[in-house]
N, C-alpha and C positions, 0 to 999 in steps of 0.2 A: 435435318430436323433438329430443332432446339432440344437441349437437355432439360430445360426448365420451362415447359410450355405454360404452366399456370403462373409461376413466379415472374416470368417475363411480362405479364400483364399488370403487375403490381408495382406502382411507384409511390404510393402513399397509403395510409391506413383506411382512408375512405373507400378505396377500391377493395380492400380486404372485407369491409363491412357489406359490400354489395354481393359477395360470394354466397352461394348456397352453402349452408352449414355442412353439407355432405362433401363439399370440396376442400374443407379445411385440412383433413388428413393428408391429402395430396400436396397442398401448399406446404405443410410442415415437413413432409418428406423431401420435397425439392429444396426447401430452405436449408435443411440439415446437410444435404449433399453439397449445396453451394458453399456452406460454411467450411466444410472439410477441404474442398478444393481451394477456396480463397485463402484460408489461414495457412495451408500447406505452402503457398507461394510467398506469403508475407511474414509468417511467424505471428505469434500473438497468443492469446488465451483461447484454448480449445475446449477442454472437458466441460468447463462450467457453461459455456455457450451452447454446446450440444444438449446439455441438460435442461435448457430453458426454452427450447424451440416451441413446443406446443403451448406452454404458458404464455409466451410472447404473442403467438398467433391469437390465442383466446382473448387476451387482454385488449388487443387492438380491434378485435371483432366485436367485443361487447361494449367497450367504452369509447366515448366520442373524443378521441385524442386529436389534437393537443388541448382541446377545451377541458376535458378531464385530464387530470395530472397523474402521470406515472413517475414514481421516484424509485430508481433502482439502487440496490445495495447488496453487494459491492458492485461497482460499475463495470467490472470486467465481464459481466454476464449479459451485455447489451448488444452483442454483434447482430443477432437476429432482429432486434429492435431497430438498429441502424439500417439494416437492409430494407426493412418494411417501411421505413420513414424517409425514403428518397436518397439513400446514400450507398446504394448497391455498387454503382460504378466507382465510388470513392474507396471501396474496400480494397481495390488494387493497390492503394497507397496507404493502407492501414498502418498507423504508428510511424509513418515516415515524415520527414520534414515537410511541412506544408500540406500534409495529407490528413486523413480522418484520424481523430484521436481514438485510443483504445478504451476510453472511458466516456461517460456522458459529459457533455460540455455545452453549457448554455449558449455560448456564442456560435456554436456550430449548427444548432437546429432548434426550432421552437418545441420539438418533441422531447428534447433533453431539458427537462424542467429544473433539474438540480444537478450540479457537478458532484460526482461521487467517485473519488479515488481512494479515500480511506473508508473503512467500513463503519457500520452501525449508526449512521447519521440519518437514514431514510425516514424513520418514524418521527423523529423530531421535526425534520423539514416538512414532511407530509402534514403533520399536525398543524404546523404554522400556516401552511397553505390552506388547509381546511378552515381554520379559524379566520383567516383573511377573507375567504369567500363568504363566510357567515357575516362578518362585519360589514362587508361591501354589498351584501344582499344578492350575491351571485349564486346561482345553482350549478354546482359541478361536483363530480366525484373526485376524490383524491385517494390514490392507491400507493402504498409503500410495499415494494417487493424486497424482502430481506432474506438473505441466506442464513442457514442454521448456524454457520460459524460466526457470522456477524451478530447473532443473538446472544453470544457469550459476553459481549461488551456491556459495561455498566450503562453507557448512554442509551442503549436500546431499552433497557428496563426503566431508566429514568423517564424516557418518553412514554412508555406504556403506562407507567404509574400516573403520569399527567394526562395522557390521552383518554384513559378510562373515565375520568371525571370532567373532561373538558366540554362535553356536549357538542362534539363536532362529528360531522359525517366523514369518517376516515376509515379506510379498509387497509388492514395490514395483512399481507400474504407472506407466510413463512415458507420459503422455498427450502424444504428439508431434503438435502441430498446426501446425508451422512448415513442413511440406512437403506437397505434394499426394500423394494415394494413387496411386502409380505402378504400372506393370505388375507389378513383383516382389511387390507386396502383393496377391496374388490366390490362385488355386488352389494354386500351389506353396507359398507361405508359409503358407497355411491348413493344408496337409498337414504341413509341417515343424513348425508350432507344435503341432499335435496329437501329432506323433511325439515332439518334445522334451519335452512336458509330460505325455505318457502314462506309465502305470505300467510298461508293457513295456520301453520304452527306459530308464527310470530304474532299474528293477530290474536290467536287464542291465548297466547302467553300474556300479551298486553291487556286483554280483557280480564283475564284472571287476576293480574296484578291490580287492576282498578277495583275489582270486586273485593279483593282481599285487603285493600287499603283500610277498610273498616275494622279489620282484625289483625293488628300487627303480628300477633303470635302465629296465626294461621299463615300469614304472608311469609314469615320467616321459615315456617315448616315447609311450605310449598316450594320456596326457593331452594332449600336444602335438598328436598326430594328431587327436584329437577337436576341439580348439580350431581346428585348421587347417581341418577340414571345415566346422565351424559358422561360422568366420570368413569362408569363401568365400561363404557364403549369407546371413549376417546380421551386423550390427555387434556381435558378441557379445564380442569379446576383452576390451575394457576392463572390463566388468562381471563377466565370468568371472574375470579376474585379481583382482578385488576380493572374490571368494568367493561371488558370486551365480550361480545357475543361470539363464542368459539364455534367454528364449523370445520369438520374434517376429522381425521386426515383423508385426503382423496388422492387419487393417482394423477400426478401432474403431467403424464404423457397420454392421458385418456381424454380426448377432446369431447367425447360424449358425456363425460362427467364435469369437466372444467367449464364448458360454455354455459349449460343451464344453471350451474351453481353460481357463477359470476352474474348471470342475468338476474337470478333471484336476489343476489346481494345488492344490486343497483336499486332495488325498491325498498331497502331497509335503511332506516336512519340510525344515527349514533355510531359508536365505535364497533367495528366488526373485525373478526380475526379468522382468516382462512388458512388452514394448515394443508400444504401441498407436498406430496412426496415425489421427488424426481431422482434421476440417476445421472451422475456425472458421466460424460462421454456417450450418452445414449445414442444408439444408432451407428456408432463407429466402433467396431469390436475391439480394436487395439486400445482405444481410449477407455472403453468400458472395463477392460482387464486391468489397466494401469492408469487410472485417472490422474494420479499425482504426476506421473511422467509427462502426461499430455496436458497438464494444467497450463503451463506456459511453454510454448514451443518455438523453435527456430524453423526455418524452411525445411520441408521434408517431402518425401514421395508418399502419397496416401496409400498406394498399394503395398509399399514396403514398411512404412512406419519410420520412427525416429532411429537413426543410426547411433551407435555408441561413440564416445569421445575418441578421436583418432589417437593412436599411440604416439607418445612423445610430446603431446600437447602440454603447454605450460599450465601449472596448477593455478586456479583462481585464488584470489585472496580469501574467499569463503572457504575453499578447501584447505588453505594454509591454516586458517583458524580452526577448522574441524580437527585437523591432525594435531595441532598444538593442544587443543582442549583434551584430547584423549591422552596425550603424553603427560600433560600436567596432572591429569586425574590419577595416572599411575604413580606419579611422584608424590602426590598429596591427597590423602583420602578425605580432606576437608572440602575439596572442591565440589561445588554444586552447579550444574548447568541449567539455565532457564531460557525459555523462549516463549514469546506471545504468538503461538500458532504458526511459527515459521521454522519448523524442524529442518525440512529439506532446503529451503531458501537460505537459511543461516548456517548450514553446514553441520547440524547436530545429529544427523542420522546414525553415523557410526557410534557416537557417544551414547545415544539413547539405547543402542543395542548392547553395547559393552558395559555400560554403567546405568542400568535402568533404575536402580534405587537412588541415584543422584541426578536424575534427569526429570525436569518438570516443564511440561507444556501447559501454560496457564490459560490457553485460549486467547482470543482477540481481546486482551485486557491489559494494555500497556501500563496503565496506572497501577493496577494491582501487581503487575510483574516487578515494578521498581520497588514498591513498598514491601512486597514479599521478600525480595532480595535483601532489603534493609533489615527485616526481621531475622533472616538467617544470619546476617553479619553480626547482629547484636549478640547472638548466641555462639559466636566463635567460628562459624563456618565461613567459607570463602566463595561467595556467589559470583558467577560469571553470567551476565545477562547478554545474550546475543540478540541484537535488535537493529532493524534498519534505521538509518538516520532520520528519515521522514516520519517514522512511527514513534521515535523517542519524543518528538514534539508533543505528543498526546499525554506524556507523563512528566511534563516539565515541573509542575508544582511538586510532585512527589520526589523528583530528583533534587530539587532545591531544599525542601523542608525535611524530607525523611532520610536522605542520604548525605548530602553535602553538609548541611547544618550540623549533623551529628558526627561528621568525619568518619563515616563507616567505609570499610574496605570493600566496596562493590566495584567490580570491573564491568565496564560497558564495552562490549565488542561491537563497535558501531559500523555496520555494513552499509554499503551503498552511499558512502560519503561523496559529495560532489554530484555532477550531472550523471543521470543513469540512462539517458538515451531515449528509447522508444516509449517508455512509460510516462515520460513527460513531467509537467510541473507538479502534479500531485505526489510524485515519487522522487523528484530530485532532492538529494541531500545537500541543499544549498545554504543552510542556515546553522548547522550544528556548531561550527567553530565560533560563530558569533554568540550563540546562546549558551555555550559551555564556558567560554573564556571569562565571561562576566560573573561566574559563580565562584565564590570563595571556596578554598580547599580543593578545587579540582586540578587534576593533572591531565593535560590533553596532548595526545601524541598523534603524529601524522606520518606513517611509514611511507618511504619512497620506493621500497621494493619488497619482495616476498620474505627474504631473510630478516630484514629490518622489522617487518610486521611481527614475525615470530618473537624476535627479541623484545619488541615493545609490549607484546602480550605478557611475556614473562616479567618484564619490569612492572607492568600494571598490577599483575597478580601478587607480586611481592611487596608492593607499596602499601603502607599502612594508612590508607585513606582512599577516597573515591578517585577513579581514574577512567579515562576513555581512550581507546585506540580506534582511530577513525580511518577506515580504509575504503577504497573505491570498489565499484562493481567490476567484475571481470578479472583478467590476469594482469600481472605486472610485467616488468621488463625481462623477466626470466633469470633472475639471480639465483645461484645455487643456495639451497637452504641447509644450514648447519643443524644437525640433529640435537645438539646440546641445548639445554634451557639456560640461555645466557642473558643477563640483564644489560641495560644501557644506563649510563649516568643520567639522572633526571636533569633536564634543563640544559643539555649540552648538544650543540650542533656540530657540524664538521664542514671543512672546506673540501669540495670535490674537484674544483678546477681553479688554477691561479691565472689571473689576467690583469688588465690595467683599466683605470678610469671608472669602469662600471662594475658593480657587484650585484649579482642576481641572488636574491634570498628566496629560495624555493621551499614550499611547504608540501610534503607528501607527494602526491601524484604529479605535481608540477615540476619535480626535479628532472624528469626525462626531457620535456620540451625546453627547460631552462638550460640543460647541458648542451642541447643542440643549438640553442640561441647563443650560448656562451662561446661556442666554437666560431660562429659567424661574427661575433662582436669582439672576440678576444677579451671576454669578460671573466671576472671571478664568479664562481658559482658556489653558493653555500647550501648544503642540505640542512635546513633548520631543525628538523625532527620534532621539536616541541613547540606547539602553539601556546602552551602555558605549562610551566614557566618558560618564557622565551629566553634565549641565550643572550643576556645583556653583554657579557664579555665579548662574544663573537661580533655582535652588532657594533659595539664600540670600536673594536679593532678594524672592522670593515669601513666604518665611517671615517676613521683616521687616514685610510689608504686610498679612498676612492671619492670621486667628485659626484657620483650618481649611484644611488641605491635603488633597486627595483624589487619590491616584494611581489611574489606570485603565489596565488592560492586559488584552489577550485572551491571557493566559498563566497558568500555575499561579501562585498567590499565593506559595507557598513558593519562596524564592530568586529571585523574578522581579524585574522592573524596579523595582517599588515598594520592594523591599528596598534598592536602591541609593539611592533617595530617603531612606529611613530612615537609612542610614549617614551621609549628608550632614547630616541634622538632628541626629544624635547629637553632632556636633562643635560645635553652636551652644549658646551660653549660655542663650538663651531661645527654645526652639523651639515652634512652634504644634503643635496636635494634628494627627497624620497618620492618615488613614483609607486603607487600601489595598483597592482593589477589583480582583478578578481571578477566575480559575477556581478554584473551591474544591477541597479535597483529596479529590477523588473522580473516577472516570472518568465523563465525560459521555456519555450515550447518543446514538444517532443521531436525526435529525429535522431539520426546517427550521431553517436557521441563525438566522434572526431569533427564532424561538420559543425556541431553546436559549439565546441571549443574554438574552432576557427572563427566562427561568427562573432564571438565575444572577445577575440584577441588573446586567447589562452593557449595557443599553439606556438610552435617555434617562430613562425613568421610574424605573428602578432606581438610577441615579446621583442623581436628585432625592430619592428616598426616603432614601438613605444620607446625603445632605447634610442633609436636614431633621431626621433622627433625631439626628445628632451636633451640629447647630447648636442644637437644643433643649436638649441636655445642657450646652452652653456658655452658654446663656441669651442668645444674640444674637437679634435680630429676624429674622423670616422674611418676605421680600417675597411679594406675592401671585403665586402660580404660575399659569400659564395651564393 
């Protein structure tokens, strides 16, 4: 007998809409069980997806998707959506190379109306879709489903500010999972939600507005009276002031509340705002108890849960940073740690507990985080901003104008530099070297191992100007870490292997495959360490001794560290050939990290192939490769 008798009958949302409403709780229960089973085998985001099961079922039951548009924000809460929209079998290869993406992806399904890997974009996109429908004379509903964390970003409020006056039929659903479902979210709020979203209440309100048009003072009084009544019962005032009709809060796990409220909202015109309370990890006790631990998971046994890290495991670069941050905070009371809503992901948990007065989580607000750090630096403090490479892109203007232009000593601890694997193109840190190198006053460092990462963080912290230490996801080669806080000389690389004819100039994480390739090629291998300022003296010396230089970086080729090597060689009278290896000019899909590197030629074999190809063109001898 099948474990999922009702879910087995569903391959698209049209079949969901044919169900009797009384069957929806069973569908939600089976869907939740399937997600736990599936994600335990593949890894992925779990807590957030368990929290949106009923909401997903209700949305596809009420709205005519994909004609009606659903825009999810952030996209890691869409696994139930993917299952109901024909991708259930594909979940077996979730986030694997060639498999289903962990985020909405327009090229993957017509039900994925907008790609959302970074947060807080849904309201803007949904508003654009709603306006487009209006301009084209099309009748459709557009719904933005946005998490409460994503609502902390400025773009969400910019969109709300515009949406409230845009005269568009758009529904914003706030998926609020940061609070428990408290007593007010019960029968009374269910009743109020139905009343406020119902046709009778809204028809009466519109009729009253029409009558009161003749008396502006009475109209204003009535409007304030309505806001006062709703404000006593719900947190409506902010969104009402921005032009949205606020409904809620309602229990996001109660289909008897969700479905009729959404059905009522389909009959209302103009901007609507529905506040839904959900619980991360809902229905899986281990995730309910610790939703942060089960936010992003590797493979695990559902009956047992997530096992601890095995003893003796190499520390990740994130852990190296977290330890360094605490050690430096002990050494210098001026240190302040900042994160844009990534305390655990960026390694600040211990720091936040040991130094709460010097720890600031500013929410999903990268622009604010950078300028906030600049303000601290102006007053003599030493801010360290821990931020993913892909998220720093959102604060580029602030980095240029507010930090670099003013030469402020802000340290960027740039996590997830390079390819990140299963999270894919929205999260790959593929561009940071390119966009940092071109900024005046920046110092940009690329550690090749754990100890070098610690030394570079110390170097950055003691540098009197803006700096970035860019390190990859996961662990390094396993180099022993010195406890002392020791600096490096800025702009100086090192030779790690002496060879002949060919010199490999490796930046950061690429030193490990470069050393392996160097053994096969009998090539010189340099650990460049600094992408800016690049080591001119070392490059010049290597150019004088070798007929072929190969720069290797886990960053976009265009404008990357190799371009700095090229600039040095342009000033030489007799420069050797330079081959630049890096990430090609395309977005790299999701998949196993090692597999992705091999695909674009950034592993040991790829470096050897590139070297052999160009050495053959130069007519030099090729040693026997292993």
